[in-house]
N, C-alpha and C positions, 0 to 999 in steps of 0.2 A: 493441520488437517486439509490444507489446500492441495491441489494437484501438483503445484510446483514443490511444495514442502515434501510431499510423499516421494516425488521423483528424486529430490536431493537425498532423502534418506536411502532410497534404492541405490543411488550412485555410491553413497558412502559404504553400504553393505557390500556392493560388488567390488569396490576398490579394496576394502578390507579383506575380502575373500582372495583377491589376487595379490595381496601383499607378499612379496618374495621372502620377507623375513619370517613368515609363518611356515615355511617349508620345514618338514621334519627331518631329523637325522643329523649326523655330525658334520656333513660336508657343507660348510658354509664359509664364504669368503668374508672376512671382517665380522664374522658372527651374525651376518644378516642375509647376504645374497647366496642362494644355493648354487652349487655347481655340480658337475658330473651328471648322473642319472636324474637327479632332482631337477636339473635345468629342463630336461626333456618333459618331465611331468609338469613343470611350471608352464612351459610353452603350450602344452595341450590345454591346460586350464585357461590360459590367456586366450588362446584361439577360440575355445568354446564360449568364452565370455565376451568376445569382441562384438558379436552381434547384439548381445544384451546391452553392452556399453553404448553402441551406436544408437540403439533404441532409446536408452535413457537420455543421451545427449540430444537426440531429436525431440524428445518430450520436454526437455529443459528449454530448448530454443522455442518450442511451441508455447510453453508457459510464459517465456519472456515476451513473445509477441502478444499474448493475451493480456499481460499486465500493461504493456505499452498501449494497447487499444483501450483498456480500462482507464488509463491515465488521460488519454485524449477525450474520452467521454466525460470524465470527471472534471477536466479543465473547462470543457464547454458548460457543464453545470455550474462551475464556479463563476464563470462569466455571467451566466444568467442570474445567479444569486446576487452578484455585484450590482447588476442592473436593477433587480428587484429591491435591494437594500437602498439604492439611491432614490427610487420612487417612494419607498416607505418613509425615508427621511423627509422627503418633500411633503408627504401627507401628514407626517407628525408635525412639521412646522406649520402647515395650514391649520391643523386642528388646534395647535397652541395659540395661534393668532386669533382664530375664531373664538376660542375660550376666553381670551383676554378681552376681546371686543364685547362679547356677550356679557361678561362679568361687569364691564364698565357700564354698559347700557342698563343692566339690571340694577346697578347701584344708583343710577340716575332716576330710573323708574320708581324705585322704592320711596323716593321723596314725594313724587307726584301721584303715582298710581301703584300702591303696594300689591293689589290683586294681580295686576298685569305683570308686575315684576316676579311674583311668586309663580304664576303660570309659565312665564318665559323660562324661569329657572328650572321648573320641574319638567316641562315639555321639551325644551330645546337644550339648555345647558347640560342637563343630566346625560342626554344622549351624545352630545359632543364630547363630554369627558369620558364616557364609556367607549366611544369609538377611538379616542386618543389612547386609552389604555390598551385596547385591542391592537392598535397599530404598533405600540411599543412592544407588546408581547410578540407579535409577528416579526418585528425587527430583531428581537433577541433570539428567536428561533432561527431566523435566517443567518444571523451572525454565527451561532453555534454550528449550523450546518456547513457554513463556509469554512470554519476552522477545522471541523471534522474531515471534510473533503481534502483540505490541505494536508492534514496528517496522513491520510490514506495515500495520497499522491506521493508524499515523501517516503513512506514505507515501501510503496511499490517500486520507486526508483532505487532504493537501497536493496530491495530484493532482486531486482534486475541486475544490479552490479554484483551482488553476491552469487547469483546463478552464473554470471559470466566468469567470475573468478573461479568458482567451483569447477565449472566445465573445462576451462582452459588450463588452470593450474593442476588440477587433479589428473587430467588426461596426460598432460606433459610429464608430470612426475611418474606416472605409471609407465609411459612409453620409455622414459629414461631408464627406469628400473629394468624393463624388459631388455633394452639394448645392452645395458651393463651385464645382466645375467647371460645374455646370448654371447657377448664378447668373452666372458669368462669361460663359458662352455666351449667356445671355439678355441680358446688358448689351451685348454686341456688336450 
């Protein structure tokens, strides 16, 4: 459903319409390439489609540029997420150390002042543990975002390569077919 995907489908339809093997009638060289009057008809079709092909190729290059820009932005976001994940790891470590210290202090206070130990556990330790859980959740979300962005970047790179292959290979094959058909027409 993307712009690039639609343009690739448009290129495919145009090339299929220009396929010299689809020319009708018995005059075909090797059963595929038309010659005689069919060559003239084919060239008219090719010339009328040339502008459409150029437009499709321009749209494909534009789509490649857009995907490349997306990848630059996504890479920047990945770097930001990496920094955030580093900070979150530090905060998680601090929360774990704070939890351990508070737990030890509460254990000591339970022997001497159980009321103060209970208050410290309810008022401080509870919130430290809650914050620790929140930090772990945020870290998990950041990791999933990082991995999702990485997948999108890889897919964009493959799509850019695919568009490049489609535009260069398809157009080269089409031009070769036209040259061969023209040469056969000239030989006649």
